[in-house]
C-alpha positions as CSV (number, residue, x, y, z in Angstrom):
1,M,21.0,-28.2,3.1
2,T,22.7,-25.9,5.7
3,L,22.3,-22.3,6.8
4,S,25.4,-20.1,6.4
5,Q,26.3,-18.2,9.4
6,D,29.2,-15.8,10.0
7,P,31.7,-17.4,10.5
8,P,30.6,-21.0,11.2
9,R,28.0,-23.0,9.4
10,V,25.0,-24.5,11.3
11,N,23.2,-27.7,10.5
12,S,19.5,-27.0,9.8
13,T,17.9,-29.4,12.2
14,L,14.6,-28.3,13.7
15,T,16.2,-27.5,17.1
16,Q,19.0,-25.5,15.6
17,K,16.6,-23.7,13.3
18,K,14.7,-22.4,16.4
19,I,18.0,-21.3,18.0
20,L,18.9,-19.4,14.8
21,Y,16.0,-17.0,15.3
22,N,18.2,-15.2,17.8
23,E,21.2,-14.9,15.5
24,S,21.8,-11.7,13.6
25,R,23.9,-12.7,10.7
26,L,22.5,-15.5,8.6
27,Y,23.1,-16.2,4.9
28,L,21.9,-18.6,2.3
29,P,24.3,-21.5,1.9
30,G,27.2,-20.6,-0.4
31,T,26.0,-17.0,-0.9
32,D,26.4,-13.6,0.6
33,C,22.6,-13.1,0.5
34,P,21.2,-12.4,4.0
35,L,18.5,-14.6,5.4
36,R,16.4,-12.9,8.1
37,A,14.1,-14.4,10.8
38,Q,10.9,-12.8,12.0
39,A,11.3,-10.0,9.4
40,P,8.7,-7.2,9.5
41,L,6.6,-7.0,6.3
42,A,4.3,-4.0,6.9
43,S,6.8,-1.6,5.4
44,L,7.1,-3.7,2.3
45,T,3.5,-3.6,1.4
46,S,1.6,-0.6,0.1
47,F,-1.1,-1.0,2.7
48,R,1.6,-0.7,5.4
49,V,0.0,-3.4,7.5
50,G,0.8,-7.0,8.4
51,G,3.0,-9.1,10.7
52,P,6.4,-10.6,10.2
53,A,7.8,-13.3,7.9
54,E,9.1,-16.4,9.7
55,W,12.0,-16.3,7.2
56,Y,12.7,-13.6,4.6
57,V,15.2,-13.3,1.8
58,A,15.6,-10.7,-0.9
59,P,17.9,-12.1,-3.6
60,Q,19.6,-9.7,-6.1
61,R,21.0,-12.3,-8.4
62,L,19.6,-15.4,-10.2
63,E,21.9,-17.8,-8.3
64,D,20.7,-16.3,-5.0
65,L,17.1,-16.7,-6.1
66,Q,17.8,-20.4,-6.9
67,A,19.5,-20.8,-3.5
68,S,16.4,-19.4,-1.9
69,F,14.1,-21.9,-3.5
70,E,16.6,-24.7,-2.8
71,W,16.8,-23.9,0.9
72,G,13.1,-23.4,1.4
73,H,12.4,-26.6,-0.5
74,S,15.0,-28.6,1.6
75,Q,13.4,-27.3,4.8
76,G,9.9,-28.2,3.7
77,L,8.8,-24.5,4.2
78,P,5.9,-23.0,2.4
79,L,7.1,-20.3,0.0
80,T,5.5,-16.9,-0.5
81,L,6.6,-14.7,-3.4
82,L,6.6,-10.9,-2.8
83,G,7.2,-8.2,-5.4
84,A,6.6,-4.6,-4.7
85,G,3.9,-5.6,-2.2
86,S,1.4,-3.3,-3.9
87,N,-1.4,-5.8,-4.3
88,L,-1.2,-7.7,-1.0
89,L,-3.0,-7.8,2.3
90,V,-0.8,-9.6,4.8
91,S,-2.3,-11.0,8.1
92,D,-1.4,-9.3,11.4
93,R,-0.1,-12.7,12.4
94,G,2.5,-12.6,9.7
95,L,3.4,-15.4,7.3
96,S,4.9,-18.8,8.1
97,G,7.6,-20.3,5.9
98,L,10.0,-18.4,3.6
99,V,9.0,-15.1,2.0
100,I,11.1,-14.5,-1.2
101,C,11.1,-10.8,-2.2
102,T,12.0,-10.2,-5.9
103,R,12.1,-6.3,-5.7
104,H,15.9,-6.3,-6.2
105,L,15.9,-8.4,-9.3
106,R,16.1,-5.4,-11.7
107,H,17.5,-5.1,-15.2
108,T,16.2,-3.9,-18.6
109,Q,17.4,-4.5,-22.1
110,F,15.9,-2.7,-25.1
111,D,16.4,-4.4,-28.5
112,E,16.3,-1.7,-31.2
113,E,16.0,-4.3,-34.0
114,T,13.0,-6.2,-32.7
115,G,11.3,-3.5,-30.6
116,R,11.3,-5.9,-27.6
117,V,12.2,-5.0,-24.1
118,T,13.2,-7.6,-21.5
119,A,13.0,-6.7,-17.8
120,G,13.7,-8.4,-14.5
121,A,10.8,-9.4,-12.3
122,G,11.6,-6.7,-9.7
123,E,11.7,-3.8,-12.2
124,P,8.9,-1.3,-11.3
125,L,6.3,-1.3,-14.1
126,A,5.9,2.5,-13.9
127,R,9.7,3.0,-14.3
128,L,9.7,0.7,-17.3
129,A,6.9,2.7,-18.9
130,W,8.9,5.9,-18.5
131,Q,12.0,4.3,-19.9
132,A,10.0,3.2,-23.0
133,A,8.5,6.7,-23.3
134,E,11.9,8.4,-23.2
135,R,13.0,6.2,-26.2
136,G,9.8,6.9,-28.1
137,W,8.6,3.3,-27.8
138,E,4.8,3.0,-27.7
139,G,2.9,0.2,-25.8
140,L,3.4,0.9,-22.1
141,E,1.8,4.3,-21.7
142,W,-1.1,2.7,-19.8
143,A,1.2,1.2,-17.2
144,V,2.7,4.3,-15.7
145,G,0.3,4.6,-12.8
146,I,0.4,0.9,-11.7
147,P,2.5,0.7,-8.5
148,G,3.8,-2.9,-9.0
149,T,6.6,-4.8,-10.6
150,V,7.0,-6.6,-13.9
151,G,6.7,-10.0,-12.2
152,G,3.5,-9.0,-10.4
153,A,2.1,-7.5,-13.6
154,V,2.6,-10.8,-15.5
155,V,1.1,-12.9,-12.6
156,M,-2.0,-10.6,-12.2
157,N,-2.3,-9.6,-15.9
158,A,-2.2,-6.0,-14.7
159,G,-3.9,-3.4,-16.8
160,A,-5.5,0.0,-17.1
161,H,-7.1,2.2,-19.8
162,K,-8.4,-0.8,-21.7
163,S,-4.9,-2.3,-22.1
164,C,-3.2,-5.1,-20.2
165,T,0.0,-7.1,-19.8
166,A,-1.3,-10.0,-21.9
167,D,-1.6,-7.6,-24.9
168,I,2.2,-7.0,-25.2
169,L,3.8,-10.0,-23.5
170,V,6.1,-12.1,-25.7
171,N,7.4,-14.6,-23.2
172,V,8.3,-15.0,-19.5
173,Q,11.1,-16.9,-17.8
174,T,10.0,-18.7,-14.6
175,L,11.7,-20.7,-11.9
176,S,10.2,-23.7,-10.2
177,P,10.8,-24.6,-6.5
178,T,13.1,-27.4,-7.7
179,G,15.3,-24.9,-9.6
180,V,14.0,-25.6,-13.1
181,M,13.9,-22.6,-15.5
182,E,11.1,-22.6,-18.1
183,E,10.1,-20.2,-20.8
184,L,6.4,-19.7,-21.1
185,T,4.3,-17.9,-23.8
186,P,1.0,-16.0,-23.2
187,Q,-0.8,-19.1,-24.5
188,D,0.8,-21.1,-21.6
189,L,-0.4,-18.6,-19.0
190,G,-4.2,-18.8,-19.4
191,F,-4.6,-15.0,-19.2
192,K,-7.9,-13.7,-18.0
193,Y,-9.1,-10.4,-16.5
194,R,-6.6,-9.6,-13.8
195,T,-5.3,-13.2,-13.4
196,S,-3.2,-15.9,-15.0
197,S,-2.3,-19.5,-14.4
198,L,0.7,-18.3,-12.4
199,Q,-1.5,-16.9,-9.7
200,G,-1.6,-19.1,-6.7
201,G,1.1,-21.4,-8.1
202,D,4.7,-21.9,-7.0
203,R,6.5,-20.8,-10.1
204,L,8.3,-17.5,-9.8
205,V,8.6,-15.0,-12.7
206,V,12.3,-14.2,-13.2
207,E,12.0,-11.9,-16.2
208,A,9.6,-11.0,-19.0
209,T,9.9,-9.8,-22.6
210,F,7.4,-7.4,-24.1
211,Q,6.7,-6.3,-27.7
212,L,6.6,-2.6,-28.1
213,K,6.5,-0.1,-31.0
214,P,9.7,1.9,-31.4
215,G,10.2,4.9,-33.7
216,A,7.6,7.3,-32.4
217,D,8.3,10.8,-31.3
218,P,9.5,10.7,-27.6
219,V,7.8,14.0,-26.9
220,Q,4.4,12.6,-27.9
221,V,4.9,9.3,-26.1
222,R,6.0,11.1,-22.9
223,A,2.9,13.3,-23.2
224,A,0.6,10.4,-23.6
225,T,2.2,8.6,-20.6
226,S,1.9,11.8,-18.5
227,Q,-1.8,12.0,-19.5
228,H,-2.5,8.5,-18.3
229,L,-0.8,9.2,-15.0
230,E,-2.7,12.4,-14.4
231,Q,-6.0,10.7,-15.2
232,R,-5.3,8.1,-12.5
233,R,-4.3,10.8,-10.0
234,R,-7.5,12.8,-10.6
235,S,-9.8,9.8,-10.2
236,Q,-8.0,7.7,-7.6
237,P,-6.7,8.5,-4.0
238,Y,-3.0,8.1,-3.7
239,H,-2.5,10.3,-0.6
240,L,-2.8,7.5,1.9
241,P,-1.6,3.8,1.9
242,S,-3.8,1.5,-0.2
243,C,-3.5,-1.5,-2.5
244,G,-5.2,0.2,-5.5
245,S,-8.4,-1.4,-6.6
246,V,-9.5,-4.0,-4.1
247,F,-12.0,-5.9,-6.2
248,R,-12.1,-7.1,-9.8
249,N,-14.8,-5.5,-11.9
250,P,-17.7,-7.9,-12.6
251,D,-19.2,-8.1,-16.0
252,T,-22.3,-6.1,-15.1
253,R,-21.0,-2.9,-13.5
254,P,-17.7,-1.6,-12.2
255,A,-17.1,-2.6,-8.6
256,A,-16.8,1.0,-7.5
257,W,-20.2,1.8,-8.8
258,L,-21.8,-1.1,-7.0
259,I,-20.1,-0.1,-3.7
260,E,-21.0,3.5,-4.1
261,Q,-24.7,2.8,-4.7
262,L,-24.8,1.1,-1.3
263,G,-23.6,4.2,0.4
264,L,-20.3,2.6,1.6
265,K,-18.0,5.5,0.7
266,G,-16.4,6.6,4.0
267,Y,-17.3,3.3,5.7
268,T,-14.8,2.8,8.5
269,I,-13.5,0.1,10.7
270,G,-10.6,0.9,13.0
271,G,-8.0,2.8,11.0
272,A,-9.3,1.6,7.6
273,Q,-11.8,3.4,5.4
274,V,-13.5,3.0,2.0
275,A,-12.2,6.0,0.0
276,E,-14.5,8.9,-0.6
277,R,-12.9,9.6,-4.0
278,H,-13.1,6.0,-5.3
279,A,-15.2,3.4,-3.7
280,N,-13.0,0.5,-4.9
281,F,-10.1,1.7,-2.7
282,I,-9.7,1.0,0.9
283,L,-7.3,3.4,2.7
284,N,-5.1,3.0,5.7
285,C,-5.9,6.3,7.4
286,G,-3.4,5.7,10.2
287,G,-2.9,2.9,12.6
288,A,-5.0,0.4,10.6
289,Q,-4.6,-3.3,11.2
290,A,-4.8,-5.9,8.5
291,S,-7.9,-7.2,10.3
292,D,-9.6,-3.8,9.8
293,I,-9.1,-3.9,6.1
294,F,-10.1,-7.6,5.9
295,Q,-13.4,-6.9,7.8
296,I,-14.2,-4.0,5.4
297,I,-13.6,-6.3,2.4
298,R,-15.9,-9.0,3.8
299,H,-18.6,-6.4,4.7
300,I,-18.5,-5.0,1.1
301,Q,-18.8,-8.5,-0.3
302,Q,-21.7,-9.4,1.9
303,Q,-23.5,-6.1,1.2
304,V,-23.1,-6.4,-2.6
305,E,-24.2,-10.0,-2.5
306,Q,-27.3,-9.1,-0.5
307,H,-28.3,-6.2,-2.8
308,W,-27.0,-7.2,-6.2
309,S,-26.9,-11.1,-5.9
310,L,-23.2,-11.2,-7.0
311,W,-20.0,-11.9,-5.1
312,L,-17.1,-9.4,-5.7
313,E,-13.8,-11.2,-6.2
314,P,-10.8,-9.5,-4.6
315,E,-8.1,-8.2,-6.9
316,V,-5.9,-7.9,-3.8
317,K,-4.2,-11.1,-2.7
318,I,-5.0,-12.0,0.9
319,L,-2.1,-13.8,2.6
320,G,-2.0,-15.5,6.0
321,E,-4.6,-16.2,8.6
322,F,-7.6,-14.0,9.4
323,Q,-10.5,-14.4,11.7
324,P,-13.8,-15.3,9.9
325,V,-16.2,-12.4,9.5
């Protein structure tokens, strides 16, 4: 497999791959999809922290996505899949291998006869919720405040207000690193609270189909959607960069309650702080490093384990290398 350069093509030997870090115009072979070296990632995550990607590509078409997988596989590079970056903590050291960003894979199709909507992996979940509300389709009102993509929602089984992705998913189209497309059903995905069998795997969500309920009054659906959004804004801090809820709620008590009881609201390391409004949020108050946030996560886990004899599982996905705490 070769890298496409403008105008010549360059063989992808190890030596030449190193030289290409200094080139400014690289493309996936046979495409017009840019391939970037040492691409900054901080601005692509909601935490606004993290180092660069060794290689980065943001395909806008399925064939570009397949070319991304093919090139990464041919180079023996580890692949990292990035959606809206709303549930990620990327190491200050960055990420080795190829980062494939799906945020530009956007499309929606509403089927009036079946009440189903199919959306691309990069479609923002909140925007899809508003599109459904405008049509008077019920079933996505709960999703309006979730700052992620359709692909991320499927992988993480995103949810709110006692509803979740698994409740309405019909099927999902995935792509393997070898270029094989496969349709999976909810039964195939092993859905559990805030996770699925896709998490930690190498299959990429390309698009998903959801079963909604058309025919309602759009005014009422918009009102219900707005109410869900306002409820989240009242109870959760969105004025500073964060990833949303950091920890999954254990069976016993909400994670925020456990953290608050330990007096950790306002706990600060560097530029990162446990939110005063909601203890399960960690905020970037300005100039935070990924290591600051990571240290707070570990401190909370250790304190909760010491006092409550349970280990909080992160909801945020931690990527890259971090110093042990």
